[in-house]
N, C-alpha and C positions, 0 to 999 in steps of 0.2 A: 503494499501499500505505499501511496506519496501523498501527502496532505500539505496545502500550501499555508495552513494556518489561518487562512482568510474565508474558508468555506469550499474550495475546490478540493476534490479528493478523487484519487484514482484506485481502482482494486483490480487485480489479476492474478491469477496463477501464474508463477513465472518458473521455468526449468533452469536447472543449473546452466549458468552462462547466458542465461537471458537478462533482458533488460525492462525497466517500467519506467515512463518517463511520463512528465506532468506538465502542460503548458500553464505558465503563471504570468499574472501581470508584471510589467517591469518594475513596479514599485516593491514587489514582494522581496523580502531580504532575508527569509528563514523557512524552511520546511521541514517536513519530518518524513524519514523512509522508515517503514516497518517491515517486518517478515514475522510471518507464522507458520506452524507446521502444518496448517491446512485452512481450509476456509470456515471451518466450524470453531476453530481455536480462539480463546479470548486473551489468552496471554502470549507475548512473543517477544521479540526484541525491537527497539526504535532507535533512531540515530537522529539528532539534530543538525540539519545541513542546510546549505545555501542554495538557492537556484544555479545551475550551470557546474555544481560540484558534484560529480558522481561518487557514489558510496557505493563498494565491495563489499559484499557478505563473506568472511573467510570460512568461519565454522557458526552453526547454529546450535543452539541449547536455550530452552524455553526461558521465560522470566529473567530477561533482560542479561543474559550471561552468555552473548553472542562475542566474536571478533570479528571487527572490521577493518579494512585496509586503512594503512595509516594515510592520512591525505592532511592538506591544509586545511584547518577549520575556518581561521578568521574571524572568529567570534570575540568579542572583547568582554 
């Protein structure tokens, strides 16, 4: 799932190596990327990101215990 924190959200089942993108307004400065074990799961892992900042999930363990690829975050 990708959420721009302003009301736009996109959900899809994504296979390993796949991508999910969301078009956002130019003034959007933060978004959340979230992964879940399946489409019925309530708990998963999420990561705060910026638009145009790809996030790569390396390992998945439920309850926010995932490993993400290191990338410049740019948050103050």
